[in-house]
N, C-alpha and C positions, 0 to 999 in steps of 0.2 A: 781217363788214363793217368792224368797228372796226379790225381789223388791216390791211385793204386801204387804208383811209383813212390810217392812220398811215404806211404804206409810201409813199404818194403824197407826204405832207408832207415826209418825210425823205429822199427819193431824191436831191434836189439836194445835200444835205449829204453823204450817203454817197458820191456820185459824186466830189466834190472830194477826199475822203479815200481814194478807191480801196477802199471797203469795200462788200461785198455782204451785205445783211442782209434778213431777212424782216420783222422787227419792231424798231423802235427807239422807246423811250419817252423822253420828255423833258418839260421844263417847257413852258409855252404859247408862249414866245418864245425860240428859240435861233437866230434869223436871223443873228446876228453871230458865231456860234460859231467860224467859221474866220478871222475878221478878227484879225490880230495886234494886240497892244497897242502903244501909241505907244513909240517907241524912246527918247524923252527920259527922263532920270532927274531926279527932283525934287531940287533943290539948296537947298531951303529950310532955313534954320538954325532952331535951337530958339527958339521964341517967335514965329516968323513964321506967318501964316495961310496955309493951303493953299486953293487954288481947287478945291473939290470940289462938284459939282452934286448935292447930296443934302440931305435935311432934317436928317439926324442922322448923325454919324460918331464913331468913337473908335478909338484905337490903344492897345493894352495889351500889356505884357510879362506872359505868363501865369504865370510862377513867383512873381513878387513881387506881381502884380496892379497894378503901377504904371502909371498912365495917362501915356502919353507925348504924346498929343494928343487933344483932344476938341472937339466943337462940337455943342451941344444934345444931349448924350449921354443925358439922363435923360427926354426926352419919350416918353410912351407912344404906341407906333405899332403898326400891324398888321405882323406879322413874316413872313407867308407861310410858305414851306417851311423857313426857318431855324428854325422851331419844331422841326423834326426833330432838331436838335442835342440838345435835352433828351430826346427819344424815344430817340435812339441812346445817350445817356449811361446811361439806365436799363438798356438792353439790355446794354451793356458791363459795368455793375456786376453785373448778374445772372449774366453769364458768369463774372466774377471770383469770385462766390460759389459757383460750381459748380452752379448750378441747371440748366444745360444747356450744350452746347458747339456748335461750328460745324456739326457733322454731325447734330445733332438735327433730325428731320423735323417740320415744322409743316404742319397742314392748314388751308386757307383757309376762312373762314366766309362765309356769304351777306353779312353786313354788310361785311366787309373788301372783298369783290368789288364793292361798290356805290359805292365812293368817287368815281370819276370824277377829272377833272383828270389830272395826271401819273400814269401807271400802267403796269403790265406785263400788264394784262388777265388777272389771276388768275381762274380759274373756281372756283365753289363746290366744295369738297372736293378741289381740286387740292393736291398736296403739294410742298413745297420745303424744302430744308435752311435752317437759320439763315444759313449762309454765303451762299447765293444770295439770300435775302431782304435781307441786309445789302448785297450788291452792288446790288440794285435800289433800295434806299432811299437809299444814299449817292451812288451814281454817277448814277442817273437820277431821283432824287427821287420814287420811285413811292409814291403814297398807299396803294394797296392792300397793298403789301408792308409798309409801315410799320404800318398798322393790324393786319395779321396778326401782326407781332412783338409789338405792344402787347397784343393779346388773349392771346397765348401767355404773356407775362410776368405779366399781372394778371387774366386771365380774361375781361375785357371792355375795350372802349375807355374806357368811363366810369371803370372802376377804374384803368386805366393813367393817364388824365388826372389823377386824384386824386393818384397817386404823383408825377406830373410837378410838380404845384403844391406838393406837400409838399417835394420836393427843391429846388424853386426857393426856398422859404422858408429851407431849411437853408443855401443858398448866398448868402443875403442879396439875392436878386433881388426887391427891394421894388416894382418897377414892372411886375411880370409876373403875368398871369393867363392860364392856358391853358384853352381850351374844347374843344380836340380835339388829337390827336397829330400831325396832318398839316400844319397851317398853312392849311387852307382857310378862307376868310373867314368869321368868325362874330362876332356882336356881343359885345363885351367881351373878345375874344381879343387881348391886347395885351402888348407887352414894350417894352424900350428898348435902345438900342445898348449901353449899359453892361451891362445884364443879359445880352445876347447874348454880349458879350465874356467875361463871367464864366463862363457855361455852356460856352462854347467852350474856355476855358482848362481847365476841368475835364475836358472830353471828350478833349482831346489828351494828357492824362496817360496815357490808354490807348493804347499803341502800336498795338494791333490796329486801331484805326480808320483808321490811315494805310495799312493794307493795301488799303483801299477808296478813301479820299479822295484818294489820289495816282494813281489809275488813270484813264487817258484814255478807253479803250474796253475793254469786256468783253462777254461773251455769256452767255446762259442757255439752258436747254432744249436742250442739245446743239448750240448754235449757231443755233437757230431765232430767238432774240431777241437783238438787239444793243443794247448800252447805250452811250450817249455821255455823258460827264461834262458836266454843265451848268455847271461852273466852268472857264472857259477859261484861268484862271491856271495850272492844272495843266499845260497845254501851252505857255504862253507866258511864264511868270514863273519865273525861277531860284529854286530853293529852296522852291517851293510844297509844302505838306504837306496842304492841304485848303482850305475845309472844307464850306461849304454855301451854295447859292444859294436865292433865294426870289422868286417873281413872282406877283402877283395884281393885279386891277384896283384893289383898295383899297390894298394894301401898296405897289404899284408895284414897283420893282426893288431887291432887297435882296441883301446878300452878307456872309457872315462868312468872311474869308480868313485862312489861317494860312501862315506861311512861316518857314524857318530858314536862317540863314547864320552861319558862324563861331561856332557854339554859342549864338547869340542867336535865340530864337524869338519871333515877334510874332503878335498877333491884330489884324486890321483889320476893323472892322464899318462897313458903309455901308447906311443904311436910307432908303427912299423916294427913290431916284434916279429921275429922269424918264425915262431910257432905260437899256437894258441896258448900253450902253457907259459910261454915267455910273458905274455901280456898279463895273465892272472897272477903269476908269481911276482912279476914286476910291480903290479899295483899293490899286492900284499906287502912287499918290502917298503914301498913308499908310505903306505898307511901305518905299518908297524913303526917306522921311523918317526912319523908325526906324533902318534899317540905316546911313544916312549919319551919323546923329548920336549913336548909342548903341552901346555894346559891353559885354560881360561881361569884367571883369578878375579874374584869379585872384590873390588877395592871400594871400601866405604870411607868417605872423608871424615877426618878427625878434627872437629872444631873445639877449641878450648874455651869458647864462650858462646852464648846464645844471642847476644845483642852487641851492637857496636854504636859509638857516638854518631849523632847526626846533627848537622847545623841548620839553624833557621826553621826548625820543625816544631810542631805542637808538642812533641816529646823530645827529650834529650838523647834518647837511644832508640834504635830500631831493632826489632827482632830479626834474626837471620837463620837460615838453614842451608844445608848443602843439597844439591840436586841428587837424583838417584845414583846409586852405586855404579861404578865403572867396571865393565868386564874387559879385561886386558888379556890378549894372547901373549904369553911369556914363555921363554925356556924354563923348564922345571927347575933348573939349577939356580935361577935368579929369584925364586919365590921369596927367599929370606932377605933379599937385597932391596926391598921396596921402601922408599922414603916419601914423605909428604911435606910440602912447603906451602903454608897458608899466606896468601897475598890479598890484603884488603885494599880496595880503591881509596885514593886520597880525596879529601875534601868532599865527603858525602853530604849532600845538601838537599833539603826538602824542596819540592814535593817528591816523594818516592812512592811508587806503586808496588803492591805485592807482586813478586815475581821478577822485579828488576834485578839485574846482575850487579852485585856490589863487590865482588872479588872472585878469586880463583884458588882452588887447591891444586897445585901442580904435583903430579906423580912422577917420581924418578925411579928408574932401575939403575942402581949405581949412580953414574954421573949423567945418564941419558934420560931426558924427559920423554916419557912414554904415553902421557895422557894428562887430562885435567878434568876437574869437577867444578862446576860453577857454584859460587855462593850467591844466594838470592835473598831478597827481602821476604820475610814471612808475614808481613803486614803492610798496610798502606799508612803513610805518615804525611799529613798535609803540611803545606807551608804556613808558617806563623804569619798572620796578617796584622794590620794596624789595630783593629778592634780587639783582637786577642791579646796584643801587647798591652794595651790600656787595661784590659780586664786583669791580666796577670799583675800589673803594677798596683791596681786598686786592691786586689785580693791580698797582695803582699803588705800593703799599708795597714789594712784592717787586722792582719794577723799579728802586727807588732804590739 
């Protein structure tokens, strides 16, 4: 009966996309899933306020964790299914540790099958691979699949939630307390837009997640079950790499959106939007703002010489080089304002090993230091010992 009801709810959606499916799982409201985003591009400059209809928002660059825009980003709010970002992070880390792989088969428990909400209607003792459970969790926000994975990692949902809270503390998510791994409303189950951006930044370090979060449609059970991504940015926003939607009556409409253009990746979080459209349009405005105003600049150190003097060495000079180029996140308006200052250490004395730091190239944007590149020895120079001193003196005498 549940499958028949689900079919009826989703038939209109699937008709528009010319897809025939027996079962499609989704969040409670995907009525706007086929509606394109607005074509306008946010032209707001740095410092201007964005018109976003949500209680809390943030835009973060995930590598540096630099906040590019925020509004009420630390308020504790119900997160709905964006909770699953932490659940997925723990699964990815377990895979990285070699505890299991994508082809590992997991058996659904009675508890996992009792979740309700977004689901793929797992039946008790039904078996699925980790790969299929990840598809269901990421693409369709399936609560039963998520709990199934959590129980497999930690033995129980309670144990898994304890791991989630422990990992949150490690990441400095001070406004977060998880009560379950799905995001179903529960008293005290809270996080903040900032914390969501932090855990999203950590999750997208795992390239594997993007194999799922960038998929618009997928199937399970040999095509019997069709999954439709609840994040319509995947379909309508250039460069989208994920990540997770969330909807409940308490949390309202939430979204953590990730996108990448020209080597710049961004995380945009919208919490407690009044409508589904509010979260998607809000995330689009945040991402547009980031891509319009910021870029990564590859800065290579400029050394005016390849060697410097060294004292008490078997050579009078030692060869040097700069470490790898520095990628800096900068406002686009500041690109032409980059300066470099070379600082060599004083009294460089042998012995020196190849790779030892001998100085620094400091990078400035205007008057502000924004990074540095180490200057290192490109060879090993031994200390001049007594026997070598005598040999040099003798050689000098015979050359006269």
